[in-house]
ROSE-4610 file (N, C-alpha, C; in Angstrom, 1 decimal, always signed):
// ROSE-4610
residu = [M/M/M/E/E/E/A/A/A/I/I/I/K/K/K/S/S/S/A/A/A/E/E/E/E/E/E/F/F/F/N/N/N/T/T/T/V/V/V/T/T/T/G/G/G/G/G/G/E/E/E/A/A/A/P/P/P/V/V/V/I/I/I/V/V/V/K/K/K/F/F/F/Y/Y/Y/A/A/A/D/D/D/W/W/W/C/C/C/P/P/P/D/D/D/C/C/C/K/K/K/V/V/V/M/M/M/D/D/D/M/M/M/F/F/F/I/I/I/G/G/G/D/D/D/V/V/V/I/I/I/K/K/K/D/D/D/Y/Y/Y/P/P/P/Q/Q/Q/Y/Y/Y/K/K/K/W/W/W/Y/Y/Y/E/E/E/I/I/I/N/N/N/S/S/S/D/D/D/E/E/E/F/F/F/R/R/R/A/A/A/I/I/I/A/A/A/D/D/D/E/E/E/N/N/N/Q/Q/Q/V/V/V/M/M/M/G/G/G/I/I/I/P/P/P/S/S/S/L/L/L/L/L/L/V/V/V/F/F/F/Q/Q/Q/N/N/N/G/G/G/E/E/E/K/K/K/K/K/K/A/A/A/H/H/H/L/L/L/H/H/H/S/S/S/A/A/A/N/N/N/A/A/A/K/K/K/S/S/S/P/P/P/E/E/E/E/E/E/V/V/V/R/R/R/E/E/E/F/F/F/L/L/L/N/N/N/H/H/H/V/V/V/V/V/V/L/L/L]
num = [1/1/1/2/2/2/3/3/3/4/4/4/5/5/5/6/6/6/7/7/7/8/8/8/9/9/9/10/10/10/11/11/11/12/12/12/13/13/13/14/14/14/15/15/15/16/16/16/17/17/17/18/18/18/19/19/19/20/20/20/21/21/21/22/22/22/23/23/23/24/24/24/25/25/25/26/26/26/27/27/27/28/28/28/29/29/29/30/30/30/31/31/31/32/32/32/33/33/33/34/34/34/35/35/35/36/36/36/37/37/37/38/38/38/39/39/39/40/40/40/41/41/41/42/42/42/43/43/43/44/44/44/45/45/45/46/46/46/47/47/47/48/48/48/49/49/49/50/50/50/51/51/51/52/52/52/53/53/53/54/54/54/55/55/55/56/56/56/57/57/57/58/58/58/59/59/59/60/60/60/61/61/61/62/62/62/63/63/63/64/64/64/65/65/65/66/66/66/67/67/67/68/68/68/69/69/69/70/70/70/71/71/71/72/72/72/73/73/73/74/74/74/75/75/75/76/76/76/77/77/77/78/78/78/79/79/79/80/80/80/81/81/81/82/82/82/83/83/83/84/84/84/85/85/85/86/86/86/87/87/87/88/88/88/89/89/89/90/90/90/91/91/91/92/92/92/93/93/93/94/94/94/95/95/95/96/96/96/97/97/97/98/98/98/99/99/99/100/100/100/101/101/101/102/102/102/103/103/103/104/104/104/105/105/105/106/106/106]
x = [+29.5/+30.0/+29.0/+29.6/+29.0/+28.7/+27.5/+27.1/+27.5/+28.0/+28.4/+27.2/+27.0/+25.7/+25.5/+27.0/+27.2/+28.5/+29.0/+30.5/+31.0/+30.7/+31.4/+31.8/+30.9/+31.5/+32.5/+32.2/+33.1/+34.5/+34.7/+35.9/+36.3/+35.9/+36.2/+36.9/+35.9/+36.1/+37.7/+37.8/+38.9/+40.0/+40.0/+41.0/+42.0/+41.5/+42.1/+43.4/+44.4/+45.6/+45.4/+44.2/+44.5/+43.4/+44.1/+43.5/+42.1/+41.3/+39.8/+39.5/+38.5/+37.9/+36.5/+36.5/+34.9/+34.3/+33.4/+32.6/+31.4/+31.8/+30.8/+30.1/+28.5/+27.4/+26.3/+25.4/+24.0/+22.9/+21.8/+20.6/+20.4/+20.3/+20.0/+20.8/+22.2/+23.4/+23.2/+23.0/+23.1/+24.4/+25.5/+26.6/+27.1/+26.6/+26.6/+25.9/+24.6/+24.1/+24.8/+25.4/+26.3/+27.6/+28.2/+29.2/+28.6/+27.7/+27.0/+26.8/+26.4/+26.6/+28.2/+29.3/+30.3/+30.9/+30.9/+31.7/+31.8/+31.1/+31.4/+32.5/+32.5/+33.4/+34.6/+35.1/+36.4/+36.4/+35.4/+35.7/+36.4/+36.0/+36.3/+38.0/+38.3/+39.9/+40.6/+40.2/+40.8/+40.4/+41.0/+40.5/+41.4/+42.4/+43.1/+42.5/+41.6/+40.6/+39.5/+39.0/+37.6/+36.9/+35.7/+35.0/+33.6/+33.4/+32.3/+31.9/+30.6/+30.0/+29.3/+29.2/+28.3/+27.9/+26.6/+25.9/+26.2/+26.8/+27.5/+26.4/+25.0/+24.1/+23.6/+23.6/+23.4/+24.5/+25.9/+26.9/+27.7/+27.2/+28.0/+29.1/+29.0/+30.4/+31.6/+31.6/+32.3/+32.7/+31.9/+32.3/+33.0/+32.8/+33.4/+34.7/+34.9/+36.1/+37.1/+36.8/+37.4/+37.6/+37.2/+37.2/+36.4/+35.4/+34.5/+33.3/+33.7/+33.2/+32.3/+32.6/+31.6/+31.5/+30.2/+30.2/+29.8/+30.3/+30.7/+32.3/+32.7/+34.1/+34.6/+35.6/+36.4/+37.4/+37.9/+38.6/+39.2/+40.4/+41.1/+41.7/+41.4/+41.8/+42.7/+43.7/+44.5/+44.7/+44.8/+45.3/+44.4/+43.5/+42.8/+43.2/+43.9/+44.4/+43.7/+43.4/+43.1/+44.3/+44.5/+45.7/+45.4/+44.4/+44.3/+42.9/+42.4/+41.2/+41.0/+40.2/+39.6/+38.2/+38.4/+37.4/+36.5/+35.3/+34.0/+34.1/+35.0/+35.3/+36.4/+36.9/+37.6/+36.8/+36.0/+35.2/+34.3/+34.5/+33.2/+33.2/+34.3/+34.4/+35.1/+34.8/+35.8/+37.5/+37.6/+38.8/+39.9/+38.9/+39.3/+39.7/+38.6/+38.8/+40.1/+40.0/+41.3/+42.6/+42.5/+44.0/+43.8/+43.2/+43.5/+43.9/+43.2/+43.7/+45.1/+45.3/+46.4/+47.9/+47.4/+48.7/+48.7/+47.6/+47.7/+48.9/+49.7/+50.7/+50.2/+50.5/+50.3/+51.4]
y = [+26.1/+24.9/+24.1/+23.6/+23.0/+21.7/+21.1/+19.9/+18.7/+17.9/+16.6/+15.7/+15.5/+14.7/+13.5/+13.0/+11.7/+11.0/+10.1/+9.2/+9.8/+10.1/+10.7/+12.2/+12.8/+14.4/+14.2/+13.5/+13.1/+12.9/+11.7/+11.5/+12.8/+13.2/+14.4/+15.8/+15.8/+17.0/+16.7/+15.6/+14.8/+14.8/+14.4/+14.1/+15.2/+16.3/+17.6/+18.0/+18.7/+19.1/+20.0/+20.6/+21.8/+21.0/+21.4/+20.8/+21.0/+20.3/+20.3/+19.8/+20.2/+19.7/+19.4/+17.9/+17.5/+17.2/+17.8/+17.5/+16.3/+15.5/+14.1/+14.3/+14.4/+14.8/+13.7/+13.9/+13.4/+14.3/+14.4/+15.2/+15.1/+13.7/+13.8/+14.2/+14.4/+14.5/+15.8/+15.7/+17.1/+17.8/+17.1/+17.6/+18.4/+18.0/+18.3/+19.6/+19.9/+21.1/+22.3/+21.9/+22.4/+23.3/+22.2/+22.8/+23.5/+23.4/+24.1/+26.0/+25.7/+27.5/+28.1/+27.4/+28.0/+27.8/+26.8/+26.9/+27.4/+28.7/+29.6/+30.2/+30.5/+31.4/+31.1/+29.7/+29.0/+29.0/+29.0/+28.7/+29.9/+31.3/+32.3/+32.7/+31.9/+32.0/+31.1/+30.4/+29.0/+29.4/+30.3/+30.3/+29.6/+29.0/+28.2/+26.9/+26.8/+25.1/+25.8/+24.6/+24.9/+23.6/+24.0/+23.3/+22.3/+21.3/+20.7/+19.9/+19.2/+18.5/+17.3/+16.2/+15.0/+14.7/+14.0/+13.1/+11.8/+11.2/+9.8/+8.9/+9.4/+8.4/+7.8/+8.9/+8.8/+8.3/+8.3/+7.9/+6.8/+5.9/+5.1/+4.3/+4.1/+3.4/+4.2/+5.7/+6.7/+7.1/+6.9/+7.3/+5.8/+4.7/+3.7/+3.3/+3.9/+3.9/+4.9/+5.9/+6.9/+6.9/+5.3/+5.3/+6.4/+6.9/+7.9/+7.3/+7.1/+6.3/+7.1/+8.4/+9.6/+10.9/+11.7/+12.6/+13.8/+15.1/+15.1/+15.0/+14.9/+14.6/+15.6/+16.1/+16.9/+16.0/+15.8/+15.1/+16.1/+16.0/+16.7/+16.2/+16.4/+15.4/+16.4/+15.7/+16.2/+15.2/+15.3/+14.3/+13.1/+13.0/+11.6/+11.0/+11.5/+11.1/+11.5/+11.0/+11.7/+11.9/+13.4/+14.0/+14.0/+14.3/+14.7/+14.5/+13.8/+13.6/+13.9/+14.8/+15.4/+14.7/+13.5/+13.0/+13.7/+13.4/+13.8/+14.2/+13.6/+13.7/+14.7/+15.3/+16.5/+17.4/+17.7/+18.7/+19.4/+19.3/+20.0/+21.8/+22.1/+23.8/+24.4/+25.6/+26.2/+26.2/+26.2/+26.1/+24.9/+23.9/+22.3/+22.5/+22.9/+22.8/+23.8/+25.0/+25.7/+25.1/+24.3/+23.6/+22.6/+21.9/+20.9/+21.5/+22.5/+22.9/+23.5/+24.2/+24.9/+23.9/+22.5/+21.4/+20.5/+21.0/+20.0/+20.6/+19.5/+19.9/+19.2/+20.0/+19.2/+19.7]
z = [+4.7/+4.8/+3.5/+2.5/+1.4/+1.6/+1.3/+1.7/+0.7/+0.6/-0.1/-0.1/-1.5/-1.6/-2.6/-2.9/-3.4/-3.1/-3.4/-3.2/-4.3/-5.4/-6.2/-6.1/-5.5/-5.1/-3.9/-2.8/-1.8/-2.4/-3.3/-4.1/-4.7/-5.3/-6.2/-5.3/-4.3/-3.0/-2.2/-2.0/-1.2/-2.1/-3.4/-4.2/-4.7/-4.6/-5.2/-4.1/-4.5/-4.3/-3.3/-3.1/-2.3/-0.5/+0.5/+1.6/+1.7/+2.2/+2.4/+3.9/+4.6/+5.9/+5.4/+5.9/+5.9/+7.1/+7.4/+8.9/+9.0/+9.4/+9.5/+10.4/+10.2/+11.2/+11.0/+11.8/+11.5/+12.2/+11.6/+11.8/+13.4/+13.9/+15.5/+16.5/+16.0/+16.9/+17.6/+18.9/+20.0/+19.5/+19.6/+19.8/+18.3/+17.4/+16.0/+16.1/+16.7/+16.7/+17.4/+18.5/+19.2/+18.3/+17.6/+16.6/+15.6/+15.3/+14.3/+14.6/+16.0/+16.7/+16.6/+16.7/+16.5/+15.3/+14.4/+13.4/+12.3/+12.0/+11.3/+11.5/+13.4/+13.5/+12.9/+13.5/+13.1/+11.3/+10.9/+9.3/+8.8/+9.1/+9.0/+9.3/+10.4/+10.8/+10.0/+9.0/+8.5/+7.2/+6.3/+4.7/+3.8/+4.5/+3.7/+3.3/+4.0/+3.9/+3.2/+2.6/+1.9/+2.7/+3.0/+4.2/+3.7/+4.0/+3.4/+4.5/+4.5/+5.7/+4.7/+5.4/+4.8/+6.0/+5.7/+6.8/+6.8/+8.0/+8.3/+8.2/+8.4/+8.5/+6.9/+6.0/+4.5/+4.0/+4.1/+3.8/+4.8/+5.4/+6.3/+5.7/+4.4/+4.1/+4.0/+3.7/+3.7/+5.0/+6.1/+7.4/+8.0/+7.5/+8.1/+7.4/+6.2/+5.4/+6.3/+6.8/+7.4/+8.6/+9.4/+10.7/+11.5/+11.1/+11.9/+13.0/+14.2/+15.2/+16.0/+15.8/+16.5/+15.8/+15.9/+15.4/+16.0/+16.0/+15.0/+14.7/+13.4/+13.3/+12.2/+12.7/+11.2/+10.9/+9.2/+8.7/+7.5/+7.5/+6.8/+5.7/+4.6/+3.1/+2.5/+1.6/+0.6/-0.4/-1.7/-2.5/-2.3/-1.8/-1.8/-0.3/+0.5/+1.4/+3.0/+3.9/+5.1/+5.5/+6.2/+6.8/+8.1/+9.0/+10.2/+10.4/+12.0/+11.9/+13.6/+13.5/+15.0/+15.2/+16.5/+17.1/+17.6/+17.8/+18.1/+19.8/+20.7/+21.8/+22.4/+21.1/+21.2/+20.2/+19.7/+19.2/+19.9/+21.1/+21.6/+21.8/+21.8/+21.6/+20.5/+20.5/+19.2/+19.5/+21.0/+21.2/+21.0/+21.1/+20.6/+19.2/+18.4/+16.9/+16.7/+17.2/+16.5/+17.0/+18.1/+18.3/+17.6/+17.3/+16.3/+14.8/+14.6/+13.0/+13.2/+14.2/+14.5/+14.5/+14.7/+14.9/+13.6/+12.3/+11.1/+10.3/+9.8/+9.1/+7.6/+6.9/+5.3/+4.4]
């Protein structure tokens, strides 16, 4: 998973034609650490997406613009639009993440 390090990079990454997934996280977040333990296996199963992560504490305005109220959250973007949002309450296990990804329609 590639880290997004600027607002410009976020806009470039999410503005493309290909669908991308951005994980919003924070360093202090215990649920983010749990997700980190299983997300690598999930990423392997969904090669049609390019995966990124962004620290929601460092980029609060971007998190707010995308209604990220809890972390970790997974958001799917395509052509600069948010197409899907897996909220933190439903992102506690690999099964929940896979179920979400299996229902994303682009």
